[in-house]
N, C-alpha and C positions, 0 to 999 in steps of 0.2 A: 650641469651635473645633476644626476638623479641619485637618490639614496634610499635604500630599504634596510630596515633593522628588523630581522625576523627572530622573535623571541619564543622559544619553546619552554614555557614555564615549568621549572622543576625537572628539566630533561636530563641533567647530569645525575650521576649515581656512583655507587661503589661496586667493586667486583662482587659477584654473587656465586655461591657454591653451585646453585642449580644451572648456572651458565658457564660452568668450568672456569670460575674465577674471572669472568669477563663482565663488563657492564652492559646494560641494555643498549647503549649507543654502539658498543663494539659488535654486538650480534645482530642488531636490526639491519634489514635490507634498506639501505639509504644511499643509492648510487649518486643522487644529486648532491647530498651533503659531502660525500667523499670527493666528488668531482670539483666542488667548490673549494675544498681544502687543497686539492692538487693544483688548482689554478691561482690560489690566493696565498695569504700569509696567516699564520696561526699564533696563538698565545693564550694568555689567561687574563681575566679581568676580576678585580676585587670589587664586587657590587655592593658590599655592606661594610661600613666602617666598624672597627673593632668594638666600639662601645655601644653599638646598636643591635637590635634583634634582626635576624635574617628574614624579614618579611618581604612579600612581593611588593608592598608599597615602597619601602626603602630602596629595594633593588631596582625596580623599574624607574623610579624617579632618578636614580643615579645613571641608569642606562640612557635615559632621555637627556642627560647633560646637566643635571642639577645636583650639587653636593647636598646630600640629605642632612648632613650636620648643620647646614645653614638654612635649609628650606622646609624640612619635614616637621610637622606638628602632631601627626597622628593619622591613623588609617581612616577613622570615622569621617572626618571632614572631606576627604577625597571621594569617598563613596557618596557622601551627601551631595556633592556637586553634580555627580552623574545622574542623580535622582531628581535634580531640579530643586533641591532643598537649600534655601538661602539661610545662612547662619548669621545671627546677630552677634554683636561683640561679646555678649555674655553666654552664648550658646556653646555647648560642647557636644559633638556628635560621637556616638558609640556605634561600632558595628554590632549588630544584634543577630546572633545565630539562633535558629530554632534547633534545639538539640534533643537527644534522647537520654534521659536519666533512668538508670536501672539499679535499684538497691543502693542508692547513694553514689553510684559510679557514673562517670560520663561515658556512656556506652557508644554514642555516635554523634559526631560533631555536626552532621547534616541531616539528622532525623530520617535516615533512609532515603536521602535525596527527595524530600517532600516536594510535591509539585507546586508550581507558582500559584495556581488557583487555590489549593489548599492553604498555602501559607498566607495568602491574602485574607482569607476568612479568619485565620488565627490572629493576624495583625489587627483586624477590625475589632476582634474581641478584646485584645489587649488595650486598645485605645478606649474602649468603653469602660473598662475596669480600672485603668491606672492613669487616667488623663490628668490627675492632679500632680503627677511627677514629671511629665514631659510628653513627647509625642513620638509614636512609632510610625515608621514609614515602610511600606511594602517594597521589596526589591524583586529579586529573582530567586525562586526556590527557598533555600534556607538562609540566604544572604539578605538581611534586612537592616534597618537603621533605627536608632533611638536617639532623640535630641533632648538633652538635659540642660536647662537654662541656669547653670551654675559654673562659671568659667573655672573656678578653682578646682573642679573635679578633673580637669585635664591632667593634673599631676598625679592622679591615682595610678597605681600599678595593676595592670590586668594581664591575663594570660590567654593567648590564642587557644581556642578549644581543640583545634587539631593537634596541639602539642601534648594534650593530657588525656587522650582517649584511653580508657581502661583504668583511670586513676580516680581517687576519691574527690568529689566536687568540693567537699568541705576544706580540703587542703589547698585549694586554688581560688578562693574567693578574692574579691577586689581588696587590695591592700592600700594603706594600713586599715585593718578592720575596725579600729577604734575611731577613725575619722568620721565626722558626721555624714558627709556625702557617701562615703563607702558603706556606712550602715544602711542608709536609705536604699542604695542601689543593690546591695546584697539581699536586702529584704525583698526588693522588687523581683529579683531573680527567683528567690525561694517561693514567693507568693504566686508567681506565674504558674507554678506547677499545678496547683489545685485548679486554677482557672482553665488551663489548657487541657488537662487530662479529661475534664468533663465535657469538652466541646464535641459537637457532632462529627467534626473532621477526625478527631482522634479516636472516637468510639468506632467509627467506620474502619480506620486504619487497623485498629486492634482486631476487629472482626475479620479483616482480610489478611491477618497475620503479617502486618507491616509494622515497622517501628513507629511508635507515636512521637510527635513533636511535643513533648510534655514539659518543656522548660525553655526559657530564654537564656542566652549567655551573652553578657555585655563585655566588649573588649575594644582595644584600639582607640581610646578616646583622644579628642583633640579639638582645638578651636580652628577657625578658618585660617589657612596659611596666607602669607604674602609672597607670591612667586613671580619672578620676571617673565614677561611674555616671550615665548619661544621665537617668534618672528623678529622681535626687536633684539633679542639676544644673539641669534644666529643668522639672521637674514635669510631664513628658509621658511617657505610655506609648508606646513606639516599636517599630517592626518594620522589618526589611529584606527586600527581595525581590531576589534576585540569583542568577546562576549561577556566580559567581566566589568561590573560597575566600577571597581577600583581603578582600573586602567583608564576607563572613560573619564573618571573624575580627575585623574592626573592630567589627562588631555585637555579637559575644560579649563583647569587652572592655568595651563600653559598656553591656552589660546589655540590649541590644535583642533582640527575638524574631525569629530568623531563620526566615522562612516558606519551607518547601520547596515549590517549584513543579515539577510533573512537566514534563519537556521543556525546562527552563531549562539550557542547555548552556554559556553563555558564549561562543558562537560564532555564525556566520551562521544556523545551523539552529535557533537557540533558538525556543521556542514563545512568540511575542509575545502571542498571544491569551490564553494561559494566564496570563502575567504580568499582563496587564490585568485578567483576571477575579479572580485572587487578590488583586491590589491593591485592587480594589473591595470584595471581601469583607472584607479586613483592616481597612478603614476602620471597620467596625461596632464593633470592640472595641479599637481603638488610636487614640491621639490624633495620631500622626505616622507616616507611612510613607516610607521611603527606597526608591525603585524604581530599581534600577541595571541598565543594559543595556550589555553589553560589545561587541556586534557592530560599532558604528562604529569603535571603537578597533582591533579586529582587522583591519578593512578598511583603515584608515589604515596600519597596520604592513605589510600586504601590498601596499600601493600599488594597491588594487583600488577604483577609482572607482565602478564600477557597483554593487558590493556596499555601498559606503558610502552612496550615495544611496538604495539599496533599504532599508538599515537605518533611515535617517532616516524614510523613508516608512512603514515598518512600525511604528515607535515612534509616529508621529503617528496612524495609523489604528487600531492594535490596543491601544495602551496609553493614550495621552493622550485619545483620543476617548471610550472608556468611562469614564475617570476624570472628565472634564468632564460627562458625562451623569449619572454617579452623584452628583456634588456637588449636583445639584438637590434631593436629599433632605435636605440639611443647611442650616440657617439661616446658619451662619458657617463659612467655610473659606478656606484659602489654598493656592494651588498654585504651585510654583516649577519652572521648566524651565531646565536648564543642562547643559553638559558639565562634566566634572571638569577637563579640560585640552584643548588642541587636539592632534590627531594628524594633521598635514597629509599628504596623499597624496604630494606630491613629496619630503617629508623622511623619511617612514615612521617617525617617532618623536615623542615628546612634546615640546612647547615650553612656554616660560614665559609665553606670552601670557595676559593676563587674558581670561576667557571671558564671552561674552554670556549674560545671564540675564534672565528675565522673572518677575515676581510678579503673579499675579492674586489678589486678596483681596476679600472682601465689605466690608472696612473701608478700601479704598484706591481713590481716584479715579484713573481711567486717564490716561496721558499721551498724546502725539500719535503715538507709534510704531504703525505698522500691520502690520509684518512682523517675524518673528523670524529674524535672521541677524546675522553679525558686523559688518555696516555699519549696518543699521537701528537696532540697539541703542545706537549711539553718540549718537543723538538722544534717548535716554531720560532720564527725570527722576531716576533712581537714581544716576547718576554712576558712580563706581568705589569699591569698598570691598574689604576683605579678607574672604575667605570665612568665616573662623571667627566673624565677627560675624553671619552670616546668621540663625541660629536666634534669637539675641537680638532681631534686627530684627523677625522675624516675630511674636515674642511680645510685645515691649514697645513697638514703634514703629508698628505698624499698627492 
């Protein structure tokens, strides 16, 4: 049996007036998704427990078969793993965004999608100026890492920057603000502004009418988690295909093979065709493949309806289509399509809503659902379940 889990990050949405009260999934041209729904069974998955924030980290860990209430320690350590950063027992890893601050407001959580080469220069500057507090690590574009060697700081409360665009930074600093480590880290964020704005990178960006990366934002802290190996837990050899460090980090902790795909950027310009090709090739020597596509989520955060619809259509044509064709070479297989969470255009951040999913399997009789979207799946035979049951369902119930 071969398994593929295709995750369109943030793909689900709410009805929009500009779409005649339909969702992007309802209006997108997605013949392969609809065909999959007509041949399979549909329902909803709750990817985030009620007492946890609806982050991609929690949601994807759950989809991969792990109860986040048991295994999740924070986003930072997952991204650290993908960057080859080994954490000691006293280390706490923070996700470190390069952001744009404007008159005290968090203007842009990704600093105008600063390039990776520019962000590397800025990370080097930060390490030269603040090496007494910890170590910065360069990632991709605005997504970077900060390791702070004080484990008690893992209990601090932080806010994802994409949740507070347009709001006052002073109202969303690390809490509790009176705690010693929070004081240090909040000062670090504030002091980074003067250091970064005077950099050659930002002076050039300003001259080119681009948003400067003039501050860091620390969030998602946590120590290294202890997670059961996927092969030992499920007896399946697995792999991930993604352009996002977070998903690669989860894969590393689970013992999955992270397959590097040229052109996989984690943004609108990602090479969808390459992801489809590498996913098809990976099926040959893996039992299960997790294919993750970030672009719909990025579009949701940006409030960019056109890009979100385009991302859905690209996933359908260039990833799902080739996978469905490739499965003809296998006698038994299961293919699951779902978002990890919704990122509605009007809200521009993640929500707790259960997500629509469809399973097509050679061992499963189809239900009556004909299309894949947030409303059609309500009539599916799978009902609603928690996401960390998905892998067991595929293995033991189909």
